[in-house]
C-alpha positions, 0 to 999 in steps of 0.5 A: 847873337848867341850866348857864346858870341856874346861872351867872346865879344864881351871878353874881347872888349874887356881885353881891348879896354885893358890893352888901351889903358896899358898902352897909355903912357904910364908915369915913368919914375925918374929913378929906379933901383932894382937888384933884378930886371926879370919878369917878376920885377917887371910885373911888380913895377907895372902894378905900381905904375898903373896905380900911379897912373890912377892917382895921376889921372883919376881914372878908376880903370887904372886902380882896377888893373893895379889893385888885387880884388882883396886889396888891403890898405894897412895905413887906412885913414879914419873914415875911408873904406877898406879895399878898392873903394878906399882909394876910389873915394880918396881920389874923388874927394881930392880931385874935387879940391884939386882938379888938375892933380898930377903925380910924378914918381920920383924914386922907385925901389923894387925888391922881390914882391915889394916896391917903394915909391917916392911920389910928388903931387902937384896941382892947384886948389881950385875946387872944394875941400870940406867947407873951404873953396880954393882960389887956385893956390899951388899944391905941392907935397910928397908921399911915400908908398910901399906895396906888396904885389901878388899875381901882378896886382897890389895886395897891400899898401902902406903909405905916408903923406906929407899932410901937414904941408898939404893942409897948410897949402889948403889953408886948413892949418895956419903956417 
């Protein structure tokens, strides 16, 4: 196979992989609030929905499609690496504890290059979290995210999770 043929095949494979992911059912928000419904708003929404699909499925390909190569987590938890490595690590750790993790986008607010989301996480603590082994107890908490989207990808993220509720459900904090 010539170098040109190899490059063309590689490009088509990458494109078909991205198209297959894009064609998958992305989590759809229950409510969307937007002043505009144009191409720029659609690109901001698509980046947010791809990132929601990453948290919903754990599939890192969605994160790769959603996050800018220079992605910055502006509310980076201690011990988590900056950049794309951070969400990938967080997802692996959380899915080890809650293998059936699901996320719903309850509300989405679009404004220029920003999108704010109210997320609802559910699942069952049937795996391990630190030194704790789950026994199937329900996990049900909310989070709020704010993204700045640049060139159709999330460049910056600010997030706030209801960690107190989560830690109570995991049995780490007593009610």
